[in-house]
PAZA-991122 format. One record per residue (C-alpha): residue number from 1; residue in three letters; y, x, z. Coordinates in steps of 0.1 Angstrom, whole numbers, plus 5000, padded with zeros to 4 digits. Layout:
NUM	ALA	Y	X	Z
...
This chain:
1	MET	4528	0607	7924
2	ARG	4540	0607	7960
3	SER	4565	0581	7969
4	PRO	4593	0592	7992
5	LEU	4596	0579	8027
6	LEU	4621	0551	8034
7	THR	4656	0564	8037
8	THR	4665	0567	8073
9	CYS	4688	0539	8085
10	LEU	4705	0531	8118
11	LEU	4682	0506	8136
12	GLY	4699	0480	8158
13	THR	4681	0460	8184
14	LEU	4671	0424	8181
15	ALA	4667	0403	8212
16	LEU	4629	0405	8211
17	GLY	4625	0440	8200
18	LEU	4621	0442	8162
19	THR	4646	0451	8135
20	ALA	4642	0458	8098
21	CYS	4654	0485	8075
22	SER	4651	0472	8039
23	THR	4651	0489	8006
24	ASP	4650	0456	7987
25	THR	4656	0419	7992
26	SER	4633	0397	8012
27	PRO	4604	0383	7993
28	GLY	4618	0348	7990
29	ASP	4642	0322	8003
30	ASP	4633	0299	8032
31	PRO	4607	0275	8018
32	ALA	4618	0239	8014
33	ALA	4606	0216	8041
34	GLY	4581	0191	8030
35	THR	4564	0161	8046
36	THR	4550	0160	8081
37	ALA	4514	0150	8086
38	ASP	4509	0117	8103
39	GLU	4483	0111	8131
40	THR	4455	0109	8106
41	GLY	4464	0142	8089
42	ALA	4469	0124	8056
43	SER	4497	0146	8043
44	GLY	4485	0167	8014
45	GLU	4454	0144	8012
46	GLY	4440	0163	8042
47	HIS	4440	0197	8024
48	GLY	4446	0217	8055
49	ALA	4471	0193	8071
50	VAL	4470	0185	8108
51	ALA	4491	0161	8128
52	GLY	4527	0174	8133
53	ALA	4524	0202	8107
54	GLU	4551	0206	8081
55	GLU	4539	0212	8045
56	LEU	4559	0240	8028
57	ALA	4566	0249	7992
58	GLU	4555	0285	7997
59	PRO	4535	0304	8024
60	ARG	4554	0313	8055
61	LEU	4540	0348	8059
62	GLY	4544	0368	8090
63	LEU	4530	0397	8111
64	THR	4517	0386	8144
65	THR	4513	0415	8169
66	ILE	4498	0420	8203
67	ASP	4508	0451	8223
68	PRO	4486	0469	8248
69	SER	4498	0448	8277
70	GLY	4490	0416	8258
71	THR	4525	0405	8247
72	VAL	4522	0384	8215
73	ALA	4551	0384	8190
74	HIS	4556	0370	8155
75	LEU	4577	0386	8128
76	ASP	4587	0362	8100
77	LEU	4586	0381	8068
78	LEU	4610	0358	8050
79	ASP	4640	0358	8074
80	GLU	4628	0388	8095
81	GLY	4633	0368	8127
82	VAL	4611	0376	8157
83	VAL	4597	0352	8183
84	GLU	4577	0361	8214
85	LEU	4548	0337	8216
86	GLY	4536	0345	8251
87	SER	4510	0368	8265
88	VAL	4473	0372	8268
89	ASP	4453	0396	8290
90	ALA	4453	0432	8278
91	PRO	4432	0432	8246
92	THR	4406	0457	8235
93	ALA	4402	0444	8200
94	VAL	4416	0416	8178
95	GLU	4402	0397	8148
96	THR	4420	0371	8126
97	ASP	4413	0345	8099
98	GLY	4450	0345	8087
99	ARG	4461	0319	8112
100	TYR	4444	0325	8146
101	LEU	4442	0358	8165
102	PHE	4410	0362	8185
103	ALA	4418	0388	8213
104	GLU	4389	0404	8231
105	THR	4398	0407	8268
106	ALA	4380	0413	8301
107	GLY	4376	0376	8306
108	GLY	4363	0368	8271
109	LEU	4380	0359	8239
110	GLU	4416	0346	8240
111	VAL	4427	0326	8210
112	VAL	4463	0326	8197
113	ASP	4475	0301	8171
114	SER	4503	0317	8150
115	GLY	4512	0282	8137
116	VAL	4513	0292	8100
117	TRP	4484	0289	8075
118	THR	4474	0284	8039
119	TRP	4447	0260	8026
120	ASP	4428	0274	7996
121	HIS	4419	0246	7973
122	GLY	4404	0268	7946
123	ASP	4429	0262	7918
124	HIS	4459	0257	7940
125	PHE	4471	0261	7976
126	HIS	4488	0241	8004
127	TYR	4511	0258	8029
128	TYR	4518	0247	8065
129	ARG	4538	0255	8095
130	ALA	4534	0241	8131
131	ASP	4543	0252	8166
132	PRO	4525	0284	8176
133	ARG	4506	0283	8209
134	LEU	4481	0300	8231
135	LEU	4448	0281	8230
136	GLY	4430	0296	8260
137	THR	4399	0316	8265
138	VAL	4363	0314	8252
139	GLU	4344	0328	8282
140	GLY	4320	0356	8275
141	ASP	4308	0390	8287
142	GLY	4312	0422	8268
143	ALA	4324	0431	8234
144	ALA	4330	0401	8211
145	THR	4320	0401	8174
146	VAL	4340	0374	8156
147	ALA	4331	0359	8122
148	THR	4356	0336	8104
149	THR	4359	0317	8072
150	ASN	4388	0313	8048
151	LEU	4398	0278	8061
152	SER	4416	0274	8094
153	THR	4414	0236	8098
154	SER	4377	0230	8091
155	GLY	4343	0245	8095
156	SER	4334	0269	8123
157	THR	4341	0303	8138
158	GLY	4313	0324	8151
159	VAL	4314	0346	8183
160	HIS	4287	0369	8197
161	PHE	4292	0385	8232
162	ALA	4273	0418	8235
163	GLY	4273	0419	8273
164	SER	4254	0386	8277
165	GLY	4239	0381	8242
166	ASP	4255	0346	8241
167	ALA	4259	0332	8205
168	VAL	4288	0307	8202
169	LEU	4299	0286	8173
170	LEU	4335	0272	8177
171	ASP	4348	0241	8160
172	THR	4377	0253	8139
173	GLU	4390	0218	8132
174	ALA	4393	0214	8170
175	LEU	4411	0247	8171
176	SER	4437	0233	8146
177	ARG	4444	0205	8171
178	GLY	4448	0229	8200
179	GLU	4413	0225	8215
180	LEU	4386	0250	8223
181	ARG	4354	0232	8216
182	GLU	4320	0249	8213
183	ARG	4295	0234	8187
184	PHE	4268	0254	8204
185	ARG	4262	0282	8228
186	LEU	4228	0299	8226
187	ASP	4213	0324	8251
188	GLY	4203	0358	8237
189	GLU	4195	0393	8247
190	PRO	4224	0416	8255
191	GLY	4234	0439	8226
192	THR	4251	0437	8193
193	GLY	4248	0406	8172
194	MET	4266	0381	8150
195	VAL	4272	0344	8145
196	VAL	4282	0339	8109
197	PRO	4295	0304	8098
198	VAL	4284	0292	8064
199	GLY	4297	0257	8056
200	SER	4282	0233	8081
201	TYR	4256	0259	8091
202	ALA	4255	0293	8108
203	LEU	4234	0325	8106
204	VAL	4226	0340	8140
205	THR	4211	0374	8145
206	GLU	4179	0380	8165
207	GLY	4163	0413	8174
208	ARG	4178	0448	8170
209	GLY	4178	0477	8146
210	GLU	4151	0476	8120
211	ALA	4138	0443	8135
212	THR	4170	0424	8131
213	THR	4166	0389	8116
214	LEU	4191	0363	8105
215	VAL	4182	0328	8116
216	GLY	4197	0298	8100
217	ARG	4210	0271	8123
218	THR	4228	0238	8121
219	ALA	4262	0232	8137
220	ASP	4242	0217	8166
221	GLY	4222	0249	8171
222	ASP	4189	0237	8157
223	GLU	4169	0261	8135
224	THR	4168	0252	8098
225	GLY	4136	0272	8091
226	LEU	4155	0300	8072
227	ARG	4148	0335	8085
228	GLU	4158	0366	8066
229	ALA	4153	0402	8076
230	CYS	4185	0422	8079
231	PRO	4178	0457	8093
232	ASP	4206	0472	8114
233	ALA	4229	0441	8106
234	SER	4265	0452	8108
235	GLY	4297	0438	8093
236	THR	4305	0404	8079
237	ILE	4332	0388	8057
238	THR	4337	0355	8039
239	THR	4347	0357	8002
240	ARG	4354	0330	7977
241	VAL	4317	0331	7968
242	GLY	4301	0330	8002
243	ALA	4295	0348	8035
244	VAL	4284	0385	8034
245	VAL	4264	0402	8061
246	GLY	4258	0439	8058
247	CYS	4222	0454	8063
248	SER	4210	0489	8061
249	ASP	4192	0481	8028
250	GLY	4221	0461	8012
251	ALA	4237	0428	8020
252	LEU	4229	0392	8024
253	LEU	4251	0366	8006
254	ALA	4249	0332	8023
255	THR	4260	0299	8006
256	VAL	4254	0262	8008
257	ALA	4237	0246	7977
258	ASP	4227	0209	7976
259	ASP	4235	0207	8013
260	GLU	4210	0235	8021
261	LEU	4217	0269	8035
262	VAL	4207	0296	8009
263	VAL	4206	0334	8014
264	GLU	4204	0359	7985
265	ARG	4196	0396	7990
266	ILE	4218	0422	7972
267	PRO	4201	0456	7976
268	TYR	4218	0489	7973
269	PRO	4212	0508	7941
270	ALA	4180	0528	7942
271	GLY	4184	0564	7953
272	SER	4219	0558	7968
273	THR	4213	0555	8006
274	PRO	4194	0578	8029
275	SER	4164	0553	8031
276	SER	4159	0558	7993
277	GLY	4167	0595	7991
278	GLY	4205	0593	7986
279	THR	4235	0604	8008
280	ALA	4257	0573	8008
281	ALA	4257	0556	8042
282	PRO	4254	0518	8043
283	ALA	4287	0500	8048
284	THR	4291	0487	8083
285	ALA	4324	0468	8078
286	PHE	4340	0451	8049
287	ASP	4376	0442	8040
288	ASN	4395	0427	8011
289	ARG	4425	0406	8001
290	GLU	4415	0373	8017
291	GLY	4393	0350	7996
292	ARG	4387	0373	7967
293	PRO	4351	0379	7956
294	THR	4351	0417	7958
295	VAL	4349	0435	7991
296	ALA	4351	0472	8000
297	GLY	4335	0493	8028
298	LEU	4332	0530	8035
299	ALA	4300	0547	8025
300	GLY	4303	0573	8053
301	SER	4318	0605	8040
302	ALA	4302	0600	8006
303	GLY	4327	0575	7992
304	VAL	4335	0538	7990
305	TRP	4312	0509	7984
306	LEU	4324	0479	7964
307	LEU	4304	0447	7965
308	ASP	4312	0421	7938
309	THR	4298	0389	7954
310	ARG	4303	0370	7921
311	ALA	4282	0396	7901
312	ARG	4259	0403	7931
313	ALA	4263	0440	7924
314	TRP	4273	0472	7943
315	THR	4294	0501	7930
316	LEU	4297	0535	7947
317	LEU	4329	0553	7941
318	PRO	4337	0589	7952
319	ALA	4363	0593	7979
320	PRO	4392	0615	7968
321	THR	4398	0626	8004
322	PRO	4384	0618	8039
323	LEU	4392	0581	8046
324	VAL	4397	0560	8077
325	THR	4396	0525	8062
326	VAL	4395	0509	8028
327	THR	4402	0474	8014
328	ALA	4398	0458	7980
329	VAL	4429	0443	7965
330	ASP	4407	0428	7937
331	ASP	4436	0421	7913
332	ALA	4438	0424	7875
333	ASP	4438	0463	7879
334	GLN	4409	0462	7904
335	ARG	4428	0484	7928
336	LEU	4418	0495	7962
337	LEU	4439	0505	7992
338	ALA	4428	0532	8015
339	LEU	4441	0550	8046
340	ALA	4435	0587	8045
341	ARG	4428	0608	8076
342	ASP	4461	0626	8072
343	GLY	4480	0593	8075
344	ARG	4487	0586	8038
345	VAL	4481	0552	8022
346	LEU	4463	0556	7989
347	VAL	4462	0532	7959
348	LEU	4429	0539	7942
349	ASP	4416	0530	7908
350	GLY	4387	0506	7914
351	ALA	4367	0519	7884
352	THR	4369	0556	7891
353	GLY	4381	0560	7927
354	GLN	4410	0582	7916
355	VAL	4444	0581	7934
356	VAL	4470	0563	7913
357	ALA	4497	0563	7939
358	GLU	4502	0573	7975
359	THR	4527	0573	8004
360	ALA	4538	0602	8026
361	PRO	4517	0606	8058
362	LEU	4531	0575	8076
363	VAL	4507	0573	8105
364	ALA	4496	0609	8112
365	ASP	4507	0607	8149
366	SER	4487	0575	8154
367	LEU	4456	0589	8139
368	ALA	4459	0621	8159
369	ALA	4461	0600	8191
370	GLY	4431	0580	8182
371	ARG	4450	0548	8176
372	THR	4436	0534	8143
373	PRO	4463	0516	8123
374	THR	4457	0483	8106
375	LEU	4459	0482	8068
376	ILE	4462	0447	8051
377	ALA	4461	0439	8014
378	ASP	4481	0409	8002
379	GLN	4487	0395	7968
380	GLN	4522	0409	7966
381	ARG	4524	0437	7992
382	ALA	4504	0457	8017
383	TYR	4511	0461	8054
384	LEU	4504	0490	8077
385	SER	4508	0492	8114
386	ALA	4519	0525	8130
387	PRO	4510	0521	8167
388	VAL	4523	0555	8181
389	GLU	4552	0556	8156
390	GLY	4562	0521	8167
391	ARG	4566	0507	8132
392	LEU	4553	0482	8107
393	TYR	4554	0491	8070
394	GLU	4556	0469	8040
395	ILE	4543	0487	8009
396	ASP	4545	0477	7972
397	ALA	4512	0490	7960
398	ALA	4519	0480	7924
399	ASP	4552	0500	7923
400	GLY	4540	0535	7931
401	ALA	4532	0527	7968
402	ARG	4569	0523	7974
403	ILE	4579	0515	8010
404	ALA	4596	0481	8005
405	ARG	4606	0476	8042
406	SER	4601	0492	8075
407	PHE	4603	0474	8108
408	GLU	4608	0492	8141
409	THR	4591	0477	8172
410	ALA	4602	0479	8208
411	GLY	4566	0485	8219
412	GLU	4534	0496	8204
413	PRO	4520	0472	8178
414	ALA	4484	0479	8189
415	PHE	4470	0449	8170
416	VAL	4485	0433	8139
417	ALA	4475	0404	8118
418	GLU	4491	0390	8087
419	THR	4494	0353	8093
420	GLY	4503	0323	8071
421	ARG	4479	0335	8043
């Protein structure tokens, strides 16, 4: 059933350019302030705490946006307040780990700290808030491929610059203190590549196309001796189980066991992809609700790939209509969220691929103009950017894809990240 669009309401103007029209109450009250971490970061027993950060009773979720000129703003989803955080150079792409925004610019990769994050401790979570800030630029040439983990105060973040071939591993704990520190920077050949953090290790691509190999390295850049073939390596994501790297013949799942880097191969089902006589294209990008074990990716025009990293198994679902992007909610109902080429957001059954709910065409103008919206799956809601329409949508996927809230923006929300998760 199609949910109606949000009833039109008169939009006032906030000082910094965002205002909200709401069809229900905000998701929660202002979280109670907790303790402040001391200089040793001992608050919360070090579970994601850093000096000066405030521990909260619930996540301080927000939407952090960067417009085409580089202006960075943060919308607090609890009180709907907006703060302008500063500006970066005009970005061409942005990646996020749920706290930091990594903006690809002409000078390299500029890093924005939203100041809100969640520490996933497996059976429970810790929530924090600190002052947002712009952390500076990781210098590099050409398009930057960024690979993150699910923890924003420990481990590493990987960056590969296509123009120079430089492979960089950033110290994420240093980022949480406001420092840009490179664990290693390795020379490479220009072209696409990846640096994928896995615990205290990293996987770095070598070669191109059918000859692509993933090489295991320590945080200092030394080789571990692990080398795994990954033809046409493309797409990476970290789940609760481990780090996924897409290959044309399946995926590699990287974990750390007994302090050693371990890689498992998860091949596509026989007869499914062109290399084995099928028609489903390999997935070249993956997305999910952060930290969950199942990820989703498009199988070209043939459908949707689901990879369950816990079961080490692929599932190919038919696409009900041509899709632009897809993400796995991975909840009790195994739902998927997808953006259709006509601008609708679809809620799909994860077992059959059938549409169980949908919105009206919310972002048809953006898609027609070649401005791809961002679709984000959360535990409670979904968020959709509408660059040309100048809006941000909050969607209740569990309630018939109902539009819960709509935020009008003064400028184009070219790049959007949900932060605090």
